[in-house]
A tleap script that builds the chain and sets N, CA, C and O, in Angstrom:
source leaprc.protein.ff14SB
mol = sequence {
  NMET LYS GLU ILE THR VAL GLU ALA ARG THR
  GLU SER ILE PRO VAL VAL THR ASP PHE VAL
  ASN GLU GLN LEU GLU ALA ILE GLY CYS PRO
  ILE ARG ALA GLN MET GLN ILE ASP VAL ALA
  ILE ASP GLU LEU PHE ALA ASN ILE ALA LEU
  TYR ALA TYR GLU THR GLN LYS GLY THR ALA
  THR VAL GLN VAL GLU THR VAL SER ASP PRO
  PRO SER VAL ALA VAL THR PHE ILE ASP SER
  GLY ILE PRO PHE ASN PRO LEU THR LYS GLU
  ASP PRO ASP THR THR LEU SER ALA GLY ASP
  ARG GLN VAL GLY GLY LEU GLY ILE PHE LEU
  VAL LYS LYS THR MET ASP ASP VAL THR TYR
  ARG TYR GLU ASP GLY LYS ASN ILE LEU GLN
  ILE ARG LYS ASN LEU THR CALA
}
set mol.1.N position { 0.845 -1.173 0.000 }
set mol.1.CA position { 0.000 0.000 0.000 }
set mol.1.C position { 0.892 1.239 0.000 }
set mol.1.O position { 1.903 1.299 0.700 }
set mol.2.N position { 0.494 2.219 -0.799 }
set mol.2.CA position { 1.190 3.500 -0.865 }
set mol.2.C position { 0.239 4.567 -0.353 }
set mol.2.O position { -0.979 4.435 -0.480 }
set mol.3.N position { 0.797 5.628 0.226 }
set mol.3.CA position { -0.075 6.702 0.694 }
set mol.3.C position { 0.612 8.052 0.585 }
set mol.3.O position { 1.837 8.170 0.552 }
set mol.4.N position { -0.244 9.063 0.531 }
set mol.4.CA position { 0.214 10.449 0.472 }
set mol.4.C position { -0.697 11.264 1.381 }
set mol.4.O position { -1.901 11.017 1.444 }
set mol.5.N position { -0.126 12.224 2.076 }
set mol.5.CA position { -0.905 13.141 2.898 }
set mol.5.C position { -0.648 14.553 2.382 }
set mol.5.O position { 0.495 14.986 2.234 }
set mol.6.N position { -1.745 15.254 2.114 }
set mol.6.CA position { -1.654 16.603 1.558 }
set mol.6.C position { -2.645 17.513 2.274 }
set mol.6.O position { -3.522 17.045 3.000 }
set mol.7.N position { -2.496 18.803 2.062 }
set mol.7.CA position { -3.473 19.743 2.593 }
set mol.7.C position { -4.815 19.492 1.917 }
set mol.7.O position { -4.877 19.201 0.722 }
set mol.8.N position { -5.867 19.606 2.683 }
set mol.8.CA position { -7.210 19.396 2.151 }
set mol.8.C position { -7.674 20.685 1.465 }
set mol.8.O position { -8.493 21.440 1.989 }
set mol.9.N position { -7.114 20.900 0.272 }
set mol.9.CA position { -7.453 22.068 -0.542 }
set mol.9.C position { -7.677 21.583 -1.963 }
set mol.9.O position { -7.094 20.582 -2.379 }
set mol.10.N position { -8.509 22.279 -2.704 }
set mol.10.CA position { -8.772 21.851 -4.081 }
set mol.10.C position { -7.495 21.879 -4.914 }
set mol.10.O position { -7.373 21.131 -5.884 }
set mol.11.N position { -6.548 22.728 -4.549 }
set mol.11.CA position { -5.284 22.793 -5.274 }
set mol.11.C position { -4.471 21.497 -5.139 }
set mol.11.O position { -3.529 21.276 -5.901 }
set mol.12.N position { -4.826 20.654 -4.189 }
set mol.12.CA position { -4.114 19.382 -3.988 }
set mol.12.C position { -4.641 18.271 -4.888 }
set mol.12.O position { -4.021 17.211 -4.978 }
set mol.13.N position { -5.764 18.490 -5.553 }
set mol.13.CA position { -6.357 17.431 -6.380 }
set mol.13.C position { -5.386 16.925 -7.451 }
set mol.13.O position { -5.251 15.710 -7.595 }
set mol.14.N position { -4.703 17.792 -8.212 }
set mol.14.CA position { -3.757 17.264 -9.213 }
set mol.14.C position { -2.617 16.444 -8.598 }
set mol.14.O position { -2.151 15.480 -9.205 }
set mol.15.N position { -2.176 16.819 -7.413 }
set mol.15.CA position { -1.105 16.079 -6.735 }
set mol.15.C position { -1.596 14.680 -6.389 }
set mol.15.O position { -0.892 13.694 -6.607 }
set mol.16.N position { -2.811 14.601 -5.846 }
set mol.16.CA position { -3.391 13.306 -5.482 }
set mol.16.C position { -3.629 12.464 -6.734 }
set mol.16.O position { -3.318 11.273 -6.752 }
set mol.17.N position { -4.173 13.074 -7.765 }
set mol.17.CA position { -4.450 12.352 -9.006 }
set mol.17.C position { -3.158 11.803 -9.608 }
set mol.17.O position { -3.116 10.648 -10.031 }
set mol.18.N position { -2.115 12.612 -9.650 }
set mol.18.CA position { -0.823 12.149 -10.183 }
set mol.18.C position { -0.266 10.997 -9.353 }
set mol.18.O position { 0.257 10.026 -9.899 }
set mol.19.N position { -0.381 11.110 -8.036 }
set mol.19.CA position { 0.107 10.055 -7.147 }
set mol.19.C position { -0.633 8.738 -7.416 }
set mol.19.O position { -0.002 7.690 -7.553 }
set mol.20.N position { -1.953 8.790 -7.490 }
set mol.20.CA position { -2.740 7.579 -7.736 }
set mol.20.C position { -2.435 7.028 -9.128 }
set mol.20.O position { -2.281 5.819 -9.299 }
set mol.21.N position { -2.349 7.912 -10.120 }
set mol.21.CA position { -2.072 7.450 -11.482 }
set mol.21.C position { -0.713 6.757 -11.598 }
set mol.21.O position { -0.570 5.816 -12.379 }
set mol.22.N position { 0.279 7.203 -10.842 }
set mol.22.CA position { 1.577 6.513 -10.826 }
set mol.22.C position { 1.399 5.060 -10.402 }
set mol.22.O position { 1.981 4.153 -10.998 }
set mol.23.N position { 0.593 4.850 -9.369 }
set mol.23.CA position { 0.352 3.487 -8.877 }
set mol.23.C position { -0.428 2.676 -9.908 }
set mol.23.O position { -0.139 1.500 -10.129 }
set mol.24.N position { -1.419 3.310 -10.539 }
set mol.24.CA position { -2.238 2.610 -11.528 }
set mol.24.C position { -1.420 2.224 -12.758 }
set mol.24.O position { -1.559 1.118 -13.281 }
set mol.25.N position { -0.576 3.132 -13.213 }
set mol.25.CA position { 0.257 2.848 -14.384 }
set mol.25.C position { 1.255 1.734 -14.086 }
set mol.25.O position { 1.583 0.941 -14.969 }
set mol.26.N position { 1.737 1.672 -12.852 }
set mol.26.CA position { 2.709 0.642 -12.470 }
set mol.26.C position { 2.105 -0.763 -12.543 }
set mol.26.O position { 2.828 -1.743 -12.726 }
set mol.27.N position { 0.785 -0.860 -12.400 }
set mol.27.CA position { 0.147 -2.183 -12.455 }
set mol.27.C position { -0.564 -2.423 -13.785 }
set mol.27.O position { -1.242 -3.437 -13.956 }
set mol.28.N position { -0.408 -1.489 -14.728 }
set mol.28.CA position { -1.032 -1.662 -16.039 }
set mol.28.C position { -2.546 -1.509 -16.023 }
set mol.28.O position { -3.256 -2.226 -16.727 }
set mol.29.N position { -3.027 -0.590 -15.232 }
set mol.29.CA position { -4.469 -0.344 -15.136 }
set mol.29.C position { -5.020 0.083 -16.497 }
set mol.29.O position { -4.438 0.946 -17.154 }
set mol.30.N position { -6.137 -0.514 -16.928 }
set mol.30.CA position { -6.763 -0.086 -18.183 }
set mol.30.C position { -7.132 1.396 -18.135 }
set mol.30.O position { -7.549 1.897 -17.091 }
set mol.31.N position { -6.981 2.092 -19.248 }
set mol.31.CA position { -7.208 3.544 -19.294 }
set mol.31.C position { -8.633 3.913 -18.902 }
set mol.31.O position { -8.844 4.925 -18.233 }
set mol.32.N position { -9.612 3.111 -19.305 }
set mol.32.CA position { -11.009 3.414 -18.930 }
set mol.32.C position { -11.184 3.414 -17.407 }
set mol.32.O position { -11.814 4.313 -16.850 }
set mol.33.N position { -10.625 2.404 -16.745 }
set mol.33.CA position { -10.714 2.332 -15.288 }
set mol.33.C position { -9.969 3.502 -14.654 }
set mol.33.O position { -10.447 4.091 -13.684 }
set mol.34.N position { -8.808 3.839 -15.192 }
set mol.34.CA position { -8.034 4.961 -14.666 }
set mol.34.C position { -8.823 6.264 -14.783 }
set mol.34.O position { -8.828 7.070 -13.852 }
set mol.35.N position { -9.476 6.473 -15.899 }
set mol.35.CA position { -10.268 7.694 -16.084 }
set mol.35.C position { -11.426 7.742 -15.088 }
set mol.35.O position { -11.729 8.804 -14.545 }
set mol.36.N position { -12.066 6.617 -14.846 }
set mol.36.CA position { -13.168 6.571 -13.881 }
set mol.36.C position { -12.659 6.847 -12.470 }
set mol.36.O position { -13.311 7.552 -11.699 }
set mol.37.N position { -11.509 6.299 -12.136 }
set mol.37.CA position { -10.913 6.549 -10.824 }
set mol.37.C position { -10.525 8.017 -10.691 }
set mol.37.O position { -10.710 8.612 -9.629 }
set mol.38.N position { -9.988 8.607 -11.759 }
set mol.38.CA position { -9.620 10.028 -11.732 }
set mol.38.C position { -10.835 10.917 -11.464 }
set mol.38.O position { -10.745 11.877 -10.699 }
set mol.39.N position { -11.955 10.606 -12.084 }
set mol.39.CA position { -13.186 11.377 -11.855 }
set mol.39.C position { -13.619 11.229 -10.397 }
set mol.39.O position { -14.034 12.200 -9.764 }
set mol.40.N position { -13.519 10.010 -9.869 }
set mol.40.CA position { -13.885 9.776 -8.474 }
set mol.40.C position { -12.977 10.560 -7.527 }
set mol.40.O position { -13.448 11.140 -6.549 }
set mol.41.N position { -11.676 10.576 -7.819 }
set mol.41.CA position { -10.734 11.339 -6.991 }
set mol.41.C position { -11.130 12.813 -6.983 }
set mol.41.O position { -11.190 13.447 -5.930 }
set mol.42.N position { -11.396 13.340 -8.156 }
set mol.42.CA position { -11.763 14.757 -8.271 }
set mol.42.C position { -12.989 15.065 -7.412 }
set mol.42.O position { -12.995 16.050 -6.673 }
set mol.43.N position { -13.997 14.253 -7.501 }
set mol.43.CA position { -15.238 14.475 -6.749 }
set mol.43.C position { -15.022 14.306 -5.245 }
set mol.43.O position { -15.401 15.176 -4.460 }
set mol.44.N position { -14.424 13.205 -4.852 }
set mol.44.CA position { -14.299 12.904 -3.430 }
set mol.44.C position { -13.323 13.834 -2.723 }
set mol.44.O position { -13.593 14.281 -1.608 }
set mol.45.N position { -12.186 14.131 -3.360 }
set mol.45.CA position { -11.224 15.019 -2.715 }
set mol.45.C position { -11.761 16.445 -2.671 }
set mol.45.O position { -11.513 17.165 -1.704 }
set mol.46.N position { -12.485 16.859 -3.693 }
set mol.46.CA position { -13.088 18.195 -3.676 }
set mol.46.C position { -14.066 18.320 -2.509 }
set mol.46.O position { -14.119 19.360 -1.853 }
set mol.47.N position { -14.840 17.264 -2.250 }
set mol.47.CA position { -15.768 17.301 -1.114 }
set mol.47.C position { -15.021 17.457 0.200 }
set mol.47.O position { -15.448 18.214 1.072 }
set mol.48.N position { -13.904 16.743 0.349 }
set mol.48.CA position { -13.100 16.887 1.561 }
set mol.48.C position { -12.573 18.317 1.660 }
set mol.48.O position { -12.693 18.959 2.703 }
set mol.49.N position { -11.990 18.808 0.568 }
set mol.49.CA position { -11.389 20.144 0.567 }
set mol.49.C position { -12.407 21.242 0.872 }
set mol.49.O position { -12.100 22.202 1.580 }
set mol.50.N position { -13.603 21.098 0.342 }
set mol.50.CA position { -14.598 22.161 0.480 }
set mol.50.C position { -15.433 22.080 1.756 }
set mol.50.O position { -15.922 23.102 2.236 }
set mol.51.N position { -15.603 20.882 2.309 }
set mol.51.CA position { -16.573 20.738 3.392 }
set mol.51.C position { -16.056 20.111 4.680 }
set mol.51.O position { -16.638 20.359 5.735 }
set mol.52.N position { -15.006 19.322 4.648 }
set mol.52.CA position { -14.616 18.547 5.832 }
set mol.52.C position { -14.207 19.416 7.020 }
set mol.52.O position { -14.554 19.116 8.163 }
set mol.53.N position { -13.483 20.472 6.753 }
set mol.53.CA position { -12.921 21.255 7.848 }
set mol.53.C position { -13.604 22.612 8.027 }
set mol.53.O position { -13.125 23.454 8.787 }
set mol.54.N position { -14.702 22.820 7.341 }
set mol.54.CA position { -15.417 24.093 7.372 }
set mol.54.C position { -14.433 25.221 7.120 }
set mol.54.O position { -13.881 25.300 6.023 }
set mol.55.N position { -14.188 26.095 8.082 }
set mol.55.CA position { -13.283 27.225 7.853 }
set mol.55.C position { -11.863 26.944 8.347 }
set mol.55.O position { -10.980 27.791 8.212 }
set mol.56.N position { -11.645 25.775 8.911 }
set mol.56.CA position { -10.327 25.411 9.426 }
set mol.56.C position { -9.471 24.805 8.314 }
set mol.56.O position { -9.974 24.447 7.249 }
set mol.57.N position { -8.184 24.700 8.579 }
set mol.57.CA position { -7.288 23.997 7.671 }
set mol.57.C position { -7.139 22.573 8.169 }
set mol.57.O position { -7.258 22.308 9.365 }
set mol.58.N position { -6.877 21.657 7.246 }
set mol.58.CA position { -6.690 20.270 7.636 }
set mol.58.C position { -5.968 19.513 6.537 }
set mol.58.O position { -5.640 20.065 5.487 }
set mol.59.N position { -5.732 18.251 6.798 }
set mol.59.CA position { -5.065 17.406 5.812 }
set mol.59.C position { -5.953 16.226 5.457 }
set mol.59.O position { -6.935 15.928 6.136 }
set mol.60.N position { -5.578 15.574 4.383 }
set mol.60.CA position { -6.245 14.349 3.968 }
set mol.60.C position { -5.168 13.374 3.518 }
set mol.60.O position { -4.174 13.755 2.900 }
set mol.61.N position { -5.390 12.126 3.841 }
set mol.61.CA position { -4.486 11.060 3.422 }
set mol.61.C position { -5.200 10.214 2.379 }
set mol.61.O position { -6.374 9.876 2.530 }
set mol.62.N position { -4.481 9.883 1.331 }
set mol.62.CA position { -5.030 9.023 0.282 }
set mol.62.C position { -4.122 7.803 0.187 }
set mol.62.O position { -2.910 7.921 0.007 }
set mol.63.N position { -4.735 6.630 0.313 }
set mol.63.CA position { -4.002 5.370 0.235 }
set mol.63.C position { -4.422 4.629 -1.024 }
set mol.63.O position { -5.591 4.644 -1.409 }
set mol.64.N position { -3.450 3.980 -1.659 }
set mol.64.CA position { -3.727 3.165 -2.847 }
set mol.64.C position { -3.242 1.755 -2.551 }
set mol.64.O position { -2.089 1.538 -2.179 }
set mol.65.N position { -4.147 0.808 -2.725 }
set mol.65.CA position { -3.807 -0.593 -2.486 }
set mol.65.C position { -4.253 -1.410 -3.686 }
set mol.65.O position { -5.390 -1.294 -4.145 }
set mol.66.N position { -3.347 -2.236 -4.187 }
set mol.66.CA position { -3.688 -3.093 -5.322 }
set mol.66.C position { -3.789 -4.536 -4.854 }
set mol.66.O position { -3.059 -4.978 -3.967 }
set mol.67.N position { -4.708 -5.251 -5.471 }
set mol.67.CA position { -4.924 -6.666 -5.171 }
set mol.67.C position { -4.781 -7.424 -6.482 }
set mol.67.O position { -5.289 -6.987 -7.515 }
set mol.68.N position { -4.094 -8.552 -6.444 }
set mol.68.CA position { -3.863 -9.282 -7.694 }
set mol.68.C position { -4.943 -10.308 -8.015 }
set mol.68.O position { -5.130 -10.647 -9.184 }
set mol.69.N position { -5.661 -10.813 -7.008 }
set mol.69.CA position { -6.651 -11.846 -7.296 }
set mol.69.C position { -7.934 -11.593 -6.537 }
set mol.69.O position { -7.990 -11.874 -5.339 }
set mol.70.N position { -8.966 -11.075 -7.177 }
set mol.70.CA position { -8.996 -10.646 -8.575 }
set mol.70.C position { -8.309 -9.288 -8.712 }
set mol.70.O position { -8.226 -8.536 -7.740 }
set mol.71.N position { -7.818 -8.969 -9.908 }
set mol.71.CA position { -7.133 -7.689 -10.106 }
set mol.71.C position { -8.059 -6.508 -9.791 }
set mol.71.O position { -9.092 -6.322 -10.435 }
set mol.72.N position { -7.671 -5.722 -8.796 }
set mol.72.CA position { -8.471 -4.561 -8.414 }
set mol.72.C position { -7.581 -3.550 -7.712 }
set mol.72.O position { -6.454 -3.850 -7.317 }
set mol.73.N position { -8.109 -2.362 -7.570 }
set mol.73.CA position { -7.408 -1.301 -6.856 }
set mol.73.C position { -8.394 -0.650 -5.898 }
set mol.73.O position { -9.560 -0.437 -6.231 }
set mol.74.N position { -7.905 -0.337 -4.701 }
set mol.74.CA position { -8.707 0.381 -3.716 }
set mol.74.C position { -8.015 1.704 -3.425 }
set mol.74.O position { -6.804 1.756 -3.207 }
set mol.75.N position { -8.800 2.762 -3.425 }
set mol.75.CA position { -8.293 4.084 -3.072 }
set mol.75.C position { -9.088 4.534 -1.850 }
set mol.75.O position { -10.317 4.594 -1.882 }
set mol.76.N position { -8.369 4.848 -0.773 }
set mol.76.CA position { -9.002 5.222 0.486 }
set mol.76.C position { -8.683 6.676 0.806 }
set mol.76.O position { -7.532 7.106 0.733 }
set mol.77.N position { -9.718 7.419 1.161 }
set mol.77.CA position { -9.604 8.835 1.517 }
set mol.77.C position { -9.857 8.949 3.014 }
set mol.77.O position { -10.886 8.488 3.507 }
set mol.78.N position { -8.913 9.568 3.751 }
set mol.78.CA position { -9.025 9.682 5.199 }
set mol.78.C position { -8.843 11.143 5.594 }
set mol.78.O position { -7.862 11.783 5.216 }
set mol.79.N position { -9.802 11.661 6.360 }
set mol.79.CA position { -9.674 13.030 6.868 }
set mol.79.C position { -10.203 13.078 8.291 }
set mol.79.O position { -10.952 12.199 8.719 }
set mol.80.N position { -9.806 14.116 9.018 }
set mol.80.CA position { -10.247 14.304 10.404 }
set mol.80.C position { -11.291 15.400 10.519 }
set mol.80.O position { -11.473 15.989 11.585 }
set mol.81.N position { -11.970 15.668 9.425 }
set mol.81.CA position { -12.992 16.715 9.413 }
set mol.81.C position { -14.272 16.266 10.097 }
set mol.81.O position { -14.325 15.221 10.746 }
set mol.82.N position { -15.306 17.087 9.932 }
set mol.82.CA position { -16.583 16.761 10.552 }
set mol.82.C position { -17.109 15.439 9.988 }
set mol.82.O position { -16.952 15.177 8.796 }
set mol.83.N position { -17.723 14.610 10.817 }
set mol.83.CA position { -18.242 13.328 10.321 }
set mol.83.C position { -19.280 13.556 9.223 }
set mol.83.O position { -20.214 14.341 9.387 }
set mol.84.N position { -19.100 12.860 8.109 }
set mol.84.CA position { -20.064 12.962 7.011 }
set mol.84.C position { -19.985 11.724 6.137 }
set mol.84.O position { -18.933 11.396 5.588 }
set mol.85.N position { -21.113 11.044 6.018 }
set mol.85.CA position { -21.201 9.869 5.159 }
set mol.85.C position { -21.952 10.251 3.890 }
set mol.85.O position { -23.178 10.357 3.912 }
set mol.86.N position { -21.244 10.458 2.791 }
set mol.86.CA position { -21.918 10.870 1.553 }
set mol.86.C position { -22.790 9.765 0.959 }
set mol.86.O position { -23.622 10.035 0.093 }
set mol.87.N position { -22.610 8.537 1.410 }
set mol.87.CA position { -23.381 7.424 0.854 }
set mol.87.C position { -24.819 7.412 1.355 }
set mol.87.O position { -25.665 6.725 0.782 }
set mol.88.N position { -25.109 8.162 2.416 }
set mol.88.CA position { -26.478 8.214 2.925 }
set mol.88.C position { -27.325 9.246 2.188 }
set mol.88.O position { -28.545 9.280 2.348 }
set mol.89.N position { -26.688 10.075 1.394 }
set mol.89.CA position { -27.423 11.081 0.614 }
set mol.89.C position { -28.242 10.382 -0.467 }
set mol.89.O position { -27.740 9.506 -1.172 }
set mol.90.N position { -29.483 10.772 -0.585 }
set mol.90.CA position { -30.356 10.166 -1.579 }
set mol.90.C position { -29.845 10.455 -2.986 }
set mol.90.O position { -29.427 11.573 -3.288 }
set mol.91.N position { -29.884 9.430 -3.847 }
set mol.91.CA position { -29.442 9.611 -5.227 }
set mol.91.C position { -30.361 10.593 -5.943 }
set mol.91.O position { -31.570 10.594 -5.714 }
set mol.92.N position { -29.790 11.431 -6.813 }
set mol.92.CA position { -30.619 12.374 -7.563 }
set mol.92.C position { -31.509 11.629 -8.564 }
set mol.92.O position { -31.170 10.546 -9.040 }
set mol.93.N position { -32.633 12.231 -8.860 }
set mol.93.CA position { -33.551 11.663 -9.862 }
set mol.93.C position { -33.056 12.099 -11.235 }
set mol.93.O position { -33.336 13.211 -11.682 }
set mol.94.N position { -32.323 11.221 -11.895 }
set mol.94.CA position { -31.725 11.568 -13.183 }
set mol.94.C position { -32.740 11.548 -14.320 }
set mol.94.O position { -32.398 11.851 -15.463 }
set mol.95.N position { -33.982 11.195 -14.016 }
set mol.95.CA position { -35.016 11.273 -15.051 }
set mol.95.C position { -35.538 12.698 -15.201 }
set mol.95.O position { -36.179 13.028 -16.199 }
set mol.96.N position { -35.261 13.543 -14.203 }
set mol.96.CA position { -35.677 14.946 -14.269 }
set mol.96.C position { -34.671 15.759 -15.060 }
set mol.96.O position { -33.501 15.386 -15.144 }
set mol.97.N position { -35.105 16.849 -15.631 }
set mol.97.CA position { -34.171 17.738 -16.326 }
set mol.97.C position { -33.264 18.396 -15.294 }
set mol.97.O position { -33.614 18.471 -14.116 }
set mol.98.N position { -32.114 18.865 -15.726 }
set mol.98.CA position { -31.151 19.483 -14.819 }
set mol.98.C position { -31.778 20.642 -14.050 }
set mol.98.O position { -31.460 20.855 -12.880 }
set mol.99.N position { -32.655 21.382 -14.693 }
set mol.99.CA position { -33.305 22.509 -14.041 }
set mol.99.C position { -34.294 22.107 -12.968 }
set mol.99.O position { -34.577 22.893 -12.064 }
set mol.100.N position { -34.824 20.901 -13.050 }
set mol.100.CA position { -35.816 20.429 -12.088 }
set mol.100.C position { -35.213 19.643 -10.930 }
set mol.100.O position { -35.896 19.386 -9.939 }
set mol.101.N position { -33.933 19.256 -11.042 }
set mol.101.CA position { -33.282 18.473 -9.987 }
set mol.101.C position { -32.766 19.392 -8.888 }
set mol.101.O position { -32.465 20.562 -9.123 }
set mol.102.N position { -32.670 18.834 -7.675 }
set mol.102.CA position { -32.042 19.565 -6.584 }
set mol.102.C position { -30.542 19.647 -6.844 }
set mol.102.O position { -29.965 18.760 -7.473 }
set mol.103.N position { -29.920 20.707 -6.360 }
set mol.103.CA position { -28.487 20.895 -6.537 }
set mol.103.C position { -27.745 19.933 -5.621 }
set mol.103.O position { -28.139 19.725 -4.473 }
set mol.104.N position { -26.668 19.347 -6.137 }
set mol.104.CA position { -25.815 18.491 -5.327 }
set mol.104.C position { -26.157 17.021 -5.443 }
set mol.104.O position { -27.266 16.643 -5.821 }
set mol.105.N position { -25.183 16.209 -5.110 }
set mol.105.CA position { -25.395 14.766 -5.072 }
set mol.105.C position { -25.054 14.021 -6.346 }
set mol.105.O position { -24.942 12.795 -6.331 }
set mol.106.N position { -24.885 14.736 -7.449 }
set mol.106.CA position { -24.619 14.061 -8.714 }
set mol.106.C position { -23.217 13.437 -8.737 }
set mol.106.O position { -23.024 12.369 -9.319 }
set mol.107.N position { -22.251 14.094 -8.114 }
set mol.107.CA position { -20.880 13.586 -8.108 }
set mol.107.C position { -20.757 12.256 -7.382 }
set mol.107.O position { -20.170 11.312 -7.911 }
set mol.108.N position { -21.309 12.172 -6.166 }
set mol.108.CA position { -21.216 10.914 -5.416 }
set mol.108.C position { -22.040 9.838 -6.109 }
set mol.108.O position { -21.680 8.662 -6.060 }
set mol.109.N position { -23.136 10.220 -6.751 }
set mol.109.CA position { -23.945 9.282 -7.532 }
set mol.109.C position { -23.095 8.683 -8.658 }
set mol.109.O position { -23.122 7.474 -8.888 }
set mol.110.N position { -22.351 9.526 -9.345 }
set mol.110.CA position { -21.473 9.069 -10.421 }
set mol.110.C position { -20.391 8.129 -9.882 }
set mol.110.O position { -20.076 7.118 -10.509 }
set mol.111.N position { -19.828 8.461 -8.728 }
set mol.111.CA position { -18.811 7.605 -8.110 }
set mol.111.C position { -19.421 6.235 -7.802 }
set mol.111.O position { -18.812 5.207 -8.102 }
set mol.112.N position { -20.602 6.213 -7.215 }
set mol.112.CA position { -21.245 4.938 -6.870 }
set mol.112.C position { -21.548 4.108 -8.117 }
set mol.112.O position { -21.481 2.879 -8.074 }
set mol.113.N position { -21.876 4.761 -9.214 }
set mol.113.CA position { -22.204 4.040 -10.449 }
set mol.113.C position { -20.972 3.513 -11.176 }
set mol.113.O position { -21.058 2.486 -11.850 }
set mol.114.N position { -19.829 4.186 -11.058 }
set mol.114.CA position { -18.650 3.783 -11.824 }
set mol.114.C position { -17.681 2.889 -11.045 }
set mol.114.O position { -16.852 2.207 -11.647 }
set mol.115.N position { -17.778 2.888 -9.729 }
set mol.115.CA position { -16.901 2.041 -8.926 }
set mol.115.C position { -17.619 0.722 -8.622 }
set mol.115.O position { -18.848 0.656 -8.629 }
set mol.116.N position { -16.836 -0.317 -8.357 }
set mol.116.CA position { -17.424 -1.614 -8.034 }
set mol.116.C position { -17.841 -1.706 -6.571 }
set mol.116.O position { -18.688 -2.524 -6.213 }
set mol.117.N position { -17.251 -0.874 -5.735 }
set mol.117.CA position { -17.625 -0.863 -4.326 }
set mol.117.C position { -17.240 0.492 -3.742 }
set mol.117.O position { -16.175 1.027 -4.051 }
set mol.118.N position { -18.099 1.038 -2.908 }
set mol.118.CA position { -17.820 2.286 -2.208 }
set mol.118.C position { -18.284 2.085 -0.769 }
set mol.118.O position { -19.441 1.745 -0.524 }
set mol.119.N position { -17.374 2.297 0.178 }
set mol.119.CA position { -17.725 2.124 1.587 }
set mol.119.C position { -17.294 3.352 2.382 }
set mol.119.O position { -16.381 4.081 1.994 }
set mol.120.N position { -17.980 3.558 3.508 }
set mol.120.CA position { -17.651 4.672 4.400 }
set mol.120.C position { -17.730 4.168 5.834 }
set mol.120.O position { -18.588 3.359 6.186 }
set mol.121.N position { -16.817 4.667 6.644 }
set mol.121.CA position { -16.924 4.456 8.080 }
set mol.121.C position { -16.298 5.657 8.795 }
set mol.121.O position { -15.435 6.342 8.246 }
set mol.122.N position { -16.741 5.893 10.008 }
set mol.122.CA position { -16.160 6.933 10.852 }
set mol.122.C position { -15.522 6.214 12.027 }
set mol.122.O position { -16.200 5.534 12.797 }
set mol.123.N position { -14.199 6.373 12.158 }
set mol.123.CA position { -13.460 5.601 13.142 }
set mol.123.C position { -12.338 6.443 13.730 }
set mol.123.O position { -11.585 7.078 12.991 }
set mol.124.N position { -12.224 6.454 15.031 }
set mol.124.CA position { -11.153 7.189 15.723 }
set mol.124.C position { -11.073 8.643 15.283 }
set mol.124.O position { -9.983 9.186 15.098 }
set mol.125.N position { -12.249 9.278 15.116 }
set mol.125.CA position { -12.278 10.688 14.738 }
set mol.125.C position { -11.946 10.954 13.288 }
set mol.125.O position { -11.605 12.079 12.920 }
set mol.126.N position { -12.043 9.922 12.458 }
set mol.126.CA position { -11.691 10.085 11.046 }
set mol.126.C position { -12.799 9.571 10.127 }
set mol.126.O position { -13.416 8.535 10.374 }
set mol.127.N position { -13.025 10.336 9.059 }
set mol.127.CA position { -13.859 9.874 7.948 }
set mol.127.C position { -12.977 8.994 7.079 }
set mol.127.O position { -11.878 9.395 6.698 }
set mol.128.N position { -13.453 7.798 6.764 }
set mol.128.CA position { -12.683 6.869 5.931 }
set mol.128.C position { -13.602 6.382 4.817 }
set mol.128.O position { -14.519 5.593 5.050 }
set mol.129.N position { -13.346 6.859 3.611 }
set mol.129.CA position { -14.158 6.474 2.461 }
set mol.129.C position { -13.256 5.728 1.485 }
set mol.129.O position { -12.183 6.206 1.115 }
set mol.130.N position { -13.711 4.555 1.080 }
set mol.130.CA position { -12.900 3.744 0.166 }
set mol.130.C position { -13.683 3.417 -1.096 }
set mol.130.O position { -14.855 3.045 -1.041 }
set mol.131.N position { -13.011 3.562 -2.234 }
set mol.131.CA position { -13.571 3.126 -3.507 }
set mol.131.C position { -12.747 1.941 -3.987 }
set mol.131.O position { -11.536 1.883 -3.770 }
set mol.132.N position { -13.412 1.000 -4.639 }
set mol.132.CA position { -12.713 -0.155 -5.202 }
set mol.132.C position { -13.153 -0.324 -6.643 }
set mol.132.O position { -14.341 -0.253 -6.955 }
set mol.133.N position { -12.180 -0.550 -7.520 }
set mol.133.CA position { -12.437 -0.745 -8.936 }
set mol.133.C position { -11.785 -2.046 -9.370 }
set mol.133.O position { -10.580 -2.238 -9.204 }
set mol.134.N position { -12.603 -2.948 -9.935 }
set mol.134.CA position { -12.061 -4.173 -10.519 }
set mol.134.C position { -11.392 -3.823 -11.845 }
set mol.134.O position { -11.883 -2.977 -12.592 }
set mol.135.N position { -10.292 -4.466 -12.125 }
set mol.135.CA position { -9.517 -4.132 -13.315 }
set mol.135.C position { -9.681 -5.147 -14.449 }
set mol.135.O position { -8.945 -5.100 -15.435 }
set mol.136.N position { -10.624 -6.046 -14.315 }
set mol.136.CA position { -10.939 -6.978 -15.373 }
set mol.136.C position { -12.386 -6.774 -15.805 }
set mol.136.O position { -13.207 -6.287 -15.029 }
set mol.137.N position { -12.689 -7.142 -17.024 }
set mol.137.CA position { -14.049 -6.921 -17.550 }
set mol.137.C position { -15.040 -7.819 -16.839 }
set mol.137.O position { -16.233 -7.782 -17.139 }
savepdb mol mol.pdb
quit
């Protein structure tokens, strides 16, 4: 497992994305899966940066773990911000036009649809959200 800890700011998203992509490229991750993981990183890290610490400064740790059987990758986001489980938010009604939908929730909905598993727990004062992507069809 590899990990990086950065300031929880939107400016850190490219650093986190580059770090995760290095790990994905090292294992020969298919480009489609990598692109889906990159979108998830952007959404999830932005939520941490914008909401976890309210007006305070804080850090976030991102861990990347690869599994060979079956081939998959797990990316875990850990922060010490206010407890928040984005998985409890009701999915948006995508049958409605954009103008008729409530604002928010589309990003986590997209993450849940593109990842093979998304879990959340609050433990020892930390939000721990993990996404898992299988690397085989």
